[in-house]
N, C-alpha and C positions, 0 to 999 in steps of 0.2 A: 505495499498500500504507500503509493506518494505524498508528500506534503508537497502543497504549492509552496510556502517559504522556507528560501531557505536558510542554514542555518548560520547566518551570520547579519539577520532579516532584522536585530531588535538596534532600533538608531544609536540608543543612547549607552550602548553596550552591557547593560546588564546584565549578570550572569557569566560575561564571558571577560573575565581576569586581561587572558590574554591577547587584547585588540586594543590600544593603544583610544581616548575619544578625543575626534575633529577640534583642530582647531581652532579655538573661535577667531584670529586673527589670521589667521595665515594667509588672506587677500594682501591685506598689510605688506604681512611679511614678505610678499614675492613681492610689492612693490618696491618695500627697503633695497630688497639687493639687486633689483632691476635700475631704479636711479644712482645707488652705490657704481654699481660695475657700467653699468650704463656713462656712467659721465668722468668713470676713472676711466675710459677706452678711449672719448673725449678730449680732458685733458692732454693723452699721450701721442695720437693727432693730431692737436694741434703741435705739440713741441716741434713734434718731427717737421708737419709741412712750417713753423715757423725758421726752421732754417736756409728755404728758401723762400717763402713770403712772410712777412714781419706780421706785416695786417690780419690778414687770411691766417697765419698761427693762434692769436692775439683770439681771433673773433669766434676761434674753435674749440680756443682752449677755457674758456674763460667762464662761458652757456657751460661746456660740462664740468667746471671746477665746481658752479654756483645746484648740477644739478644734482651731482656728488655730496654738497655740504647738505642740499634739505633730503638724501638720501640717511644720511651721519643724525641731522634733526627729529626726522621719522622715526629712530631707533630710541631717543633719548624720550620723544613719545610714549610709544610702544611701550617701554620700561613705566613709562604711569596712567599707563591706560589699568582700571581697573580691574580687574574680573578672569586675568588672564592663568593663571594659575590656581588650582583647586586647593582646598584652605587654607589660602593665607589673605 
């Protein structure tokens, strides 16, 4: 006799201690790392471009640094949000 519910159908994972609960801020954490790595990549491209054309290099590197800074600020914001870690 087959059941229609899969074994891990419980969304809150109660009764299944081997699985991790879903992260409430997973989208924020994804964007934090996209902003940091993307911004640092633009800084590197701007530095490399600045060797041949200084104005273009600065116009690539400065926005990249600002994007990376936003990512670092979001790490701080994420640390101040409540409800991130159960039991604290």
